[in-house]
C-alpha distance (Angstrom), angle and dihedral (degrees) to the residues before:
residue distance angle dihedral
M1 . . .
G2 3.80 . .
D3 3.82 138.5 .
W4 3.78 94.7 -107.0
N5 3.82 98.4 168.2
R6 3.81 95.1 36.3
D7 3.80 95.9 -123.8
G8 3.81 93.4 131.0
A9 3.82 94.6 -104.0
P10 3.82 119.7 104.9
D11 3.80 111.2 -118.2
L12 3.81 127.3 -146.7
V13 3.79 113.6 -111.7
G14 3.79 114.6 -158.6
I15 3.80 117.9 -166.4
K16 3.80 115.5 -161.2
M17 3.77 102.6 -159.7
N18 3.79 102.4 -173.7
G19 3.78 143.7 -8.4
T20 3.81 91.3 69.5
P21 3.83 125.1 141.0
N22 3.81 94.8 -114.6
N23 3.82 96.2 36.9
K24 3.79 90.9 -115.3
T25 3.80 131.1 126.0
E26 3.81 107.1 -102.6
L27 3.81 133.1 -150.5
H28 3.82 122.5 -145.4
I29 3.82 120.7 177.9
L30 3.82 128.9 -166.4
S31 3.81 120.7 -160.0
G32 3.79 115.3 -111.5
G33 3.81 88.9 -160.9
S34 3.82 88.6 64.9
N35 3.82 92.8 46.8
F36 3.81 86.8 -103.6
Q37 3.81 94.8 -59.4
T38 3.82 99.1 114.7
W39 3.78 129.1 63.5
L40 3.81 119.9 -128.0
L41 3.79 99.4 178.3
H42 3.81 145.0 7.4
I43 3.77 113.4 179.9
A44 3.78 144.4 146.9
T45 3.80 112.6 -128.2
P46 3.84 127.0 -145.9
L47 3.82 87.8 -107.5
E48 3.79 117.5 105.4
A49 3.79 120.9 -124.7
T50 3.81 111.8 -61.1
N51 3.80 138.6 -171.7
S52 3.79 136.2 -143.3
D53 3.80 93.8 -115.5
F54 3.78 96.9 68.3
W55 3.81 105.7 13.4
A56 3.81 131.9 64.2
F57 3.80 132.2 -178.0
A58 3.80 138.0 -154.8
M59 3.80 138.3 169.0
G60 3.80 124.3 -124.1
E61 3.79 138.9 146.9
W62 3.78 93.9 -114.8
N63 3.83 101.3 163.6
R64 3.83 94.5 37.9
D65 3.80 96.5 -124.5
G66 3.80 93.5 130.9
T67 3.82 97.6 -102.6
P68 3.82 121.2 95.5
D69 3.78 114.2 -115.5
L70 3.79 128.1 -144.1
I71 3.81 111.5 -109.4
V72 3.80 111.4 -156.2
I73 3.80 118.5 -162.8
K74 3.80 116.0 -160.6
K75 3.80 104.8 -162.8
Q76 3.79 94.9 -168.8
G77 3.78 102.5 45.7
A78 3.79 125.8 161.3
T79 3.82 93.6 -78.5
S80 3.81 104.7 -15.0
T81 3.80 144.2 5.6
E82 3.80 107.2 -57.1
V83 3.82 134.3 -153.7
H84 3.79 122.4 -147.6
I85 3.83 121.7 179.2
L86 3.79 128.9 -157.6
S87 3.81 119.0 -157.4
G88 3.79 114.5 -110.2
A89 3.81 91.1 -160.2
Q90 3.81 87.6 59.0
N91 3.82 92.6 48.5
S92 3.81 90.3 -105.6
T93 3.80 92.9 -65.6
T94 3.83 97.4 111.7
W95 3.80 127.6 62.7
L96 3.80 119.6 -127.0
L97 3.79 99.3 177.7
H98 3.80 143.7 11.6
T99 3.78 113.9 -177.5
S100 3.77 145.2 148.7
T101 3.80 119.2 -129.9
P102 3.83 135.6 -146.4
L103 3.82 88.6 -106.0
E104 3.78 116.4 102.3
K105 3.78 118.9 -123.3
T106 3.79 106.4 -63.7
S107 3.78 134.7 -151.3
Y108 3.81 144.9 180.0
N109 3.81 94.2 -36.6
W110 3.80 93.5 63.0
R111 3.82 128.5 81.8
F112 3.77 126.0 -175.6
E113 3.80 134.8 -149.5
A114 3.81 135.1 167.9
G115 3.80 126.5 -131.3
D116 3.79 140.0 141.3
F117 3.81 97.7 -99.8
N118 3.81 97.6 172.4
R119 3.81 96.4 32.2
D120 3.80 95.1 -123.1
G121 3.80 92.7 133.8
T122 3.82 95.8 -103.4
P123 3.82 121.4 100.0
D124 3.80 114.7 -115.1
L125 3.79 127.3 -152.2
Y126 3.81 119.1 -109.5
G127 3.79 114.6 -157.9
I128 3.81 112.7 -166.5
K129 3.80 114.6 -164.0
T130 3.79 107.1 -161.4
Y131 3.82 102.9 -173.2
S132 3.82 143.4 -0.8
T133 3.81 88.4 52.9
G134 3.79 129.3 153.7
T135 3.81 92.9 -123.9
H136 3.84 94.5 44.9
T137 3.80 87.3 -124.7
V138 3.78 133.3 95.0
E139 3.80 103.8 -79.6
V140 3.81 129.0 -150.8
F141 3.80 124.6 -151.4
V142 3.82 119.9 -174.9
L143 3.81 121.4 -164.2
S144 3.81 121.0 -162.7
G145 3.78 115.2 -110.9
A146 3.81 90.3 -160.7
S147 3.82 89.4 61.7
N148 3.81 91.4 49.7
F149 3.82 86.4 -103.0
G150 3.79 90.6 -63.1
S151 3.81 98.7 120.7
S152 3.79 133.9 52.2
L153 3.80 124.1 -118.3
L154 3.80 96.6 178.6
S155 3.79 141.0 3.5
T156 3.78 114.7 178.4
G157 3.75 148.9 141.4
T158 3.80 118.6 -122.1
P159 3.81 137.0 -145.8
L160 3.82 89.4 -100.9
A161 3.81 116.5 95.6
E162 3.80 119.9 -129.1
L163 3.80 113.8 -70.7
F164 3.79 105.8 -127.1
S165 3.81 95.5 155.2
G166 3.77 142.1 22.0
T167 3.79 130.3 45.5
W168 3.80 118.6 -74.8
S169 3.79 134.7 175.4
F170 3.79 128.7 -166.6
A171 3.79 136.7 -149.3
V172 3.80 139.5 172.6
G173 3.80 121.7 -134.1
D174 3.83 138.2 134.6
W175 3.79 97.9 -111.4
T176 3.83 94.4 156.1
L177 3.83 92.1 54.0
D178 3.79 89.2 -144.4
S179 3.78 126.7 161.4
G180 3.79 91.9 -121.1
P181 3.78 124.9 118.5
S182 3.79 101.6 -100.6
P183 3.81 142.4 44.4
D184 3.78 121.1 -115.5
L185 3.79 128.7 -94.8
W186 3.81 117.5 -123.3
F187 3.80 123.9 -152.4
I188 3.81 114.6 -165.2
K189 3.81 110.5 -161.2
Q190 3.77 103.2 -157.6
N191 3.78 102.6 -178.5
Q192 3.82 142.3 -1.2
T193 3.80 86.4 73.3
P194 3.81 127.6 114.7
S195 3.79 96.6 -101.9
S196 3.80 115.9 -33.2
T197 3.78 148.2 44.9
E198 3.81 109.4 -90.5
V199 3.82 133.5 -150.7
H200 3.80 122.0 -146.8
I201 3.83 120.7 179.5
L202 3.81 129.1 -163.1
A203 3.80 115.3 -154.3
G204 3.79 115.3 -113.6
E205 3.79 93.5 -152.8
T206 3.83 89.7 66.2
N207 3.82 93.3 46.9
F208 3.82 88.2 -106.0
Q209 3.81 95.4 -57.2
T210 3.83 98.0 116.4
W211 3.80 130.1 57.5
A212 3.82 115.7 -124.8
L213 3.82 97.0 -179.9
H214 3.79 143.8 12.3
T215 3.80 113.5 179.1
T216 3.77 145.5 148.0
T217 3.80 119.7 -129.8
P218 3.82 133.6 -147.3
L219 3.81 87.6 -108.6
Q220 3.79 117.3 103.5
Q221 3.78 121.7 -125.4
T222 3.81 110.2 -62.7
D223 3.81 137.9 -160.1
T224 3.79 138.8 -160.6
S225 3.81 91.1 -60.3
W226 3.82 87.1 74.4
Q227 3.81 125.8 71.1
F228 3.79 131.1 -168.6
D229 3.79 141.5 -157.3
A230 3.81 137.9 161.8
S231 3.82 126.2 -122.8
D232 3.80 137.9 138.5
Y233 3.80 102.0 -98.4
N234 3.84 98.4 164.5
H235 3.82 97.3 41.3
D236 3.81 97.4 -119.5
Q237 3.83 91.3 126.6
I238 3.81 91.8 -112.6
P239 3.82 115.9 106.0
D240 3.79 115.0 -116.8
L241 3.80 127.3 -147.6
N242 3.79 110.3 -102.5
I243 3.80 112.1 -155.4
I244 3.80 120.4 -165.4
R245 3.79 114.7 -166.4
L246 3.78 104.8 -161.1
Q247 3.80 94.8 -170.4
G248 3.81 101.8 44.5
T249 3.78 125.8 162.4
S250 3.80 93.6 -80.3
S251 3.81 104.4 -14.9
T252 3.77 143.9 6.1
E253 3.82 106.5 -58.8
M254 3.80 133.3 -151.2
H255 3.81 122.0 -146.3
I256 3.81 124.8 175.9
L257 3.81 127.2 -162.5
R258 3.80 116.2 -159.5
G259 3.80 113.0 -111.3
């Protein structure tokens, strides 16, 4: 999600990683202002075909020009995890950054999100290590966007035990609306629950050491054919849960639960 056309409504960014005519990663954006009925962009990027095993993507206004940029995380870089950024103002056809990071090469047990952890106006990179951790908990690593992701802002274990099983998604959003330095970290437990998809939120102001929310949702148990993000769809300053059903009745569907 990201406000691509700057109308105040978060838009849905679809990234087609492979199976494209020109063997490039493609970007397709639906307007949130039209309830996701109108296209804003279809474009091939300069990035070769990718896959979900070793590539991750996020949106963030990295160069502060008002348009969200596409943050590309290459888990298996030359010597480390790498970050590459495509300019949103140039319709994701021009590179803004190519850089290695202090993170080692990463794999299936890592997830990535973007958020302004230290509130300096530049999106930072959240690396979430779900298992095989030193603390035997889910660990969070935050790299500073202002340093071109070259320095660490946080490295910590959390109250959540390692996730060896089940399907989980992650998001970043300031649900607690606190005055602290960082937004909160959302854990969406999609299955291995009694009957529904659950939301669990760790408070950013405690460096993800304290739970702010544990709740069930009206959504049934979900699997990998569902994706999640957090953004303020109804403009009440509280991020909502954006639910993308990839295998809907006849198309990809969008469902939003009020935060």
